[in-house]
C-alpha positions in Angstrom: 51.3 -151.1 -0.9 48.5 -149.1 -2.7 46.1 -150.0 0.2 48.7 -148.9 2.8 49.5 -145.6 1.0 45.8 -144.8 0.5 45.2 -145.4 4.3 48.2 -143.2 5.2 47.7 -140.4 2.7 44.0 -139.9 3.4 44.5 -139.7 7.2 44.4 -136.1 8.3 47.5 -135.0 10.1 48.5 -131.4 9.7 51.7 -130.5 11.5 50.8 -130.2 15.2 47.6 -132.3 14.9 49.0 -135.8 13.9 47.4 -138.1 16.5 45.0 -139.8 14.0 48.0 -140.6 11.8 50.0 -141.8 14.8 47.2 -144.2 15.7 47.1 -145.7 12.2 50.9 -146.2 12.2 50.8 -147.6 15.8 48.4 -150.3 14.6 50.5 -151.1 11.4 53.9 -151.2 13.1 52.6 -153.3 15.9 52.4 -156.2 13.5 56.2 -156.3 13.4 57.6 -154.6 16.5 58.1 -155.9 20.0 57.5 -152.5 21.7 55.4 -149.6 20.4 54.5 -146.3 22.1 53.0 -143.0 21.1 54.8 -140.3 23.1 53.6 -137.0 24.3 54.5 -135.3 21.0 52.5 -137.8 18.9 55.7 -139.5 17.8 55.4 -143.3 17.3 58.5 -145.1 18.6 58.8 -148.8 17.8 61.6 -151.3 18.5 62.6 -154.4 16.6 65.4 -156.5 18.0 67.9 -155.9 20.8 69.0 -152.3 21.0 71.3 -152.8 24.0 74.6 -153.0 22.1 73.7 -151.1 18.9 70.7 -149.1 18.0 69.9 -147.7 14.6 67.1 -145.1 14.4 65.1 -144.9 11.3 63.1 -141.6 11.0 60.2 -140.5 8.8 58.0 -137.6 9.6 54.2 -138.2 9.7 52.8 -134.6 9.4 51.6 -132.8 6.3 51.2 -129.2 5.3 47.8 -127.5 5.8 46.1 -124.5 7.4 44.9 -123.4 10.8 41.8 -121.3 11.3 42.6 -117.8 12.6 39.4 -115.8 12.1 35.7 -116.1 11.0 34.1 -113.1 9.5 30.5 -111.9 9.9 29.5 -113.6 6.6 30.9 -117.0 7.7 34.0 -117.0 5.6 37.0 -118.5 7.3 40.4 -117.0 7.3 43.4 -119.3 7.7 47.1 -119.3 8.2 49.6 -121.8 6.7 51.1 -124.7 8.7 54.2 -125.5 6.7 55.2 -124.4 3.2 51.9 -124.2 1.4 52.1 -123.6 -2.3 49.5 -120.8 -2.8 49.5 -121.3 -6.6 47.4 -124.4 -6.2 45.0 -123.6 -3.4 42.4 -121.6 -5.3 39.1 -123.6 -5.5 40.8 -126.5 -3.8 38.9 -128.8 -1.5 39.8 -129.0 2.1 38.5 -130.6 5.4 38.3 -128.6 8.6 39.1 -130.9 11.4 36.9 -130.0 14.4 36.6 -131.9 17.7 33.3 -133.4 16.6 33.5 -133.8 12.8 35.2 -133.0 9.6 33.7 -130.1 7.6 34.2 -129.8 3.8 35.4 -126.5 2.5 36.8 -124.9 -0.6 39.0 -121.8 -1.0 37.1 -118.8 -2.3 38.1 -118.0 -5.8 37.5 -114.7 -7.7 35.9 -115.3 -11.1 38.3 -114.1 -13.9 35.4 -111.9 -15.3 35.6 -109.8 -12.2 39.3 -109.7 -11.7 41.7 -106.9 -12.4 43.8 -109.0 -14.8 45.9 -110.6 -12.1 44.0 -113.9 -12.1 47.1 -115.9 -13.2 49.0 -114.8 -10.1 49.2 -116.8 -6.9 47.0 -115.4 -4.2 48.7 -113.9 -1.2 48.3 -115.6 2.1 46.2 -112.8 3.5 43.6 -113.2 0.8 42.8 -116.9 1.5 39.3 -117.6 2.9 37.4 -120.9 3.1 33.8 -121.3 2.2 31.9 -124.2 3.9 28.4 -123.4 2.5 27.2 -122.8 6.1 25.7 -119.7 7.4 27.8 -117.4 9.6 26.0 -118.5 12.7 26.5 -122.2 11.8 30.1 -121.7 11.1 30.8 -120.0 14.4 28.9 -122.8 16.2 30.7 -125.7 14.4 34.2 -124.3 13.7 36.7 -123.0 16.3 39.6 -120.7 16.1 42.7 -123.0 16.0 41.0 -125.9 14.1 43.3 -127.5 11.6 42.6 -127.7 7.9 43.9 -130.5 5.6 43.7 -131.2 1.9 40.7 -133.3 0.9 42.0 -135.4 -2.0 41.1 -138.8 -3.4 44.3 -140.9 -4.1 44.9 -141.9 -7.7 47.0 -144.8 -9.0 48.7 -143.6 -12.2 50.3 -145.6 -15.0 53.7 -147.1 -14.6 53.2 -148.0 -10.9 52.9 -144.4 -9.7 50.7 -143.0 -7.0 49.3 -139.5 -6.6 47.8 -137.8 -3.5 48.4 -135.1 -1.0 50.8 -135.9 1.9 53.0 -138.4 0.1 55.4 -136.0 1.7 56.1 -137.9 3.9 53.6 -140.7 4.2 55.6 -142.4 1.5 58.6 -142.3 3.9 56.3 -143.9 6.6 55.4 -146.6 4.1 59.1 -147.3 3.5 59.7 -147.8 7.3 56.7 -150.1 7.6 57.9 -152.2 4.7 61.4 -152.3 6.2 59.9 -153.5 9.5 58.1 -156.2 7.7 61.3 -157.4 6.0 63.1 -157.4 9.4 60.2 -159.4 10.9 60.7 -162.1 8.2 64.5 -162.0 8.3 65.8 -160.6 11.6 69.1 -158.7 11.9 71.8 -158.8 14.6 71.2 -155.2 15.6 68.3 -153.4 17.2 66.3 -150.8 15.3 64.1 -148.0 16.6 61.5 -146.8 14.1 60.7 -143.2 14.8 57.6 -141.8 13.0 57.9 -138.2 14.0 55.7 -135.1 14.2 56.0 -131.5 13.2 58.7 -131.7 10.5 56.9 -129.2 8.3 56.9 -126.5 11.0 59.8 -127.0 13.4 61.2 -130.5 13.5 60.3 -130.9 17.2 59.3 -134.6 16.8 62.7 -135.6 15.4 64.6 -133.6 18.0 62.7 -135.0 21.0 62.7 -138.6 19.5 66.5 -138.5 18.8 67.1 -137.2 22.3 65.1 -139.9 24.0 66.2 -142.8 21.8 69.9 -141.6 21.8 70.8 -144.0 18.9 74.2 -145.0 17.8 73.3 -143.8 14.3 70.3 -142.7 12.3 68.9 -142.6 8.8 66.1 -140.1 8.0 63.7 -140.9 5.2 61.9 -138.1 3.4 61.0 -137.0 -0.2 63.0 -134.8 -2.5 62.5 -133.2 -5.9 61.8 -135.4 -9.0 62.4 -134.4 -12.5 59.4 -132.8 -14.3 58.9 -129.9 -16.6 60.8 -126.8 -15.5 62.9 -128.7 -12.9 66.6 -129.0 -13.6 68.2 -132.4 -13.8 71.0 -131.0 -11.5 68.5 -130.3 -8.7 66.3 -133.5 -9.0 66.1 -137.2 -9.2 64.1 -139.5 -11.5 60.9 -141.2 -10.6 61.3 -145.0 -10.5 65.1 -145.0 -10.5 65.6 -145.6 -6.8 66.3 -143.8 -3.5 68.2 -140.5 -3.5 71.2 -140.9 -1.2 72.2 -137.5 0.1 75.8 -136.3 0.3 76.1 -133.3 2.6 78.7 -131.8 5.0 76.2 -132.1 7.8 75.7 -135.9 7.3 77.9 -138.9 8.1 80.2 -139.7 5.2 80.7 -143.2 6.6 77.0 -144.0 6.5 76.2 -142.6 3.1 79.3 -144.3 1.5 78.1 -147.6 3.0 74.6 -147.1 1.6 76.1 -146.5 -1.8 78.3 -149.5 -1.5 75.4 -151.8 -0.4 73.2 -150.5 -3.2 75.9 -151.4 -5.7 76.6 -154.8 -4.1 72.9 -155.8 -4.1 72.0 -154.2 -7.4 69.5 -151.9 -5.8 68.8 -148.8 -8.0 69.8 -145.5 -6.3 70.6 -141.9 -7.2 72.9 -139.3 -5.6 71.7 -136.0 -4.2 74.3 -133.4 -3.2 73.7 -130.4 -1.0 76.3 -128.0 0.0 74.9 -127.3 3.4 71.9 -128.4 5.4 69.5 -130.9 3.9 66.2 -129.3 4.9 65.1 -132.6 6.5 64.9 -134.1 10.0 68.4 -135.3 9.4 69.7 -131.8 10.2 68.1 -131.8 13.6 69.0 -135.4 14.5 72.7 -135.0 13.6 73.2 -132.3 16.2 71.2 -134.0 19.0 73.0 -134.5 22.3 76.7 -134.8 21.5 75.9 -135.5 17.8 74.4 -138.6 16.1 76.0 -139.9 12.9 73.1 -139.4 10.4 72.2 -140.1 6.8 69.3 -138.9 4.7 67.7 -141.0 2.0 64.9 -139.5 -0.1 62.1 -140.7 -2.4 61.8 -138.7 -5.6 58.5 -136.8 -5.7 56.8 -134.5 -8.2 54.6 -131.6 -7.3 55.8 -131.2 -3.8 53.5 -129.5 -1.3 50.5 -129.7 -3.5 47.3 -131.8 -3.5 48.7 -133.8 -6.5 52.1 -135.1 -5.2 53.4 -138.1 -7.3 55.7 -140.9 -6.2 56.8 -144.2 -7.6 55.8 -147.3 -5.7 59.0 -149.0 -7.1 61.0 -146.3 -5.2 59.3 -147.2 -2.0 60.2 -150.9 -2.4 63.8 -150.2 -3.4 64.3 -147.7 -0.5 63.1 -150.3 1.9 65.4 -152.9 0.4 68.3 -150.6 0.8 67.5 -149.9 4.5 67.1 -153.6 5.1 70.5 -154.5 3.7 72.1 -151.7 5.6 70.6 -152.9 8.9 71.6 -156.5 8.2 75.3 -155.5 7.7 75.5 -152.6 10.1 76.7 -154.5 13.2 
């Protein structure tokens, strides 16, 4: 699992530029699925079993937050705009990769020395003040970097103590790992129902991948896998789950009560650790979009607890990935 997470999280796939991640997932899911395609939106759709009578769609988004190049000034500094909910508190002096057609170019965010600041050095920079420095001259930058190139975090994964893993983009490559582990389980112990695994694009910016995938698959039901807030300093217990204590099963008025109640019952039956997450409205995940596709698709959302969301140092528990996959496997085995 560490090897798989490392491969997934170090692949560059900013929202709208996910093809390299799609190709990695295509290769991995092909070990288990009978049919695998990458569609025109860079979604990876894979089928295990016979979906004729009943089809469960499992969704996990593959994109990550990042930047897109908007301007290059006369000194060679690169202005960028956010793709997704970038946390500007953590970007100063952070390492990035500019993904050009020919190569990846290392860059860091320009950072004002505190000695020269006006006393506001502890404040998060505003979006308009973010520039990247590649070390190249202005002419070299303009020759090698194009307006519209995507920019991703450049982070080395770290295995922490207590079976925890830290890197950028565990939101939501951890969810992708859950689906791949579930597919492996189904390959070893097939179910009576068919399952479509949908690894979807552009969740961080619009949710287009989930909408188009749900429309084309038209499943009988769906479960979307994402990450949610884990407890840490300053985060309320009411608004978060705990690392290592299992999947967070979401209860929401926009979700299927039948599905989330069955997930809870199965977790209890098979002694799979889980947690409850309650939202009074939409979930902020692909589940919202899937649930209103076509005439409506009964949908649930299951999340992996994560610390430091939308930063280069996101943290998840590998135990939570395994237990979430176990829960999905048991649901599929008893779903039809």
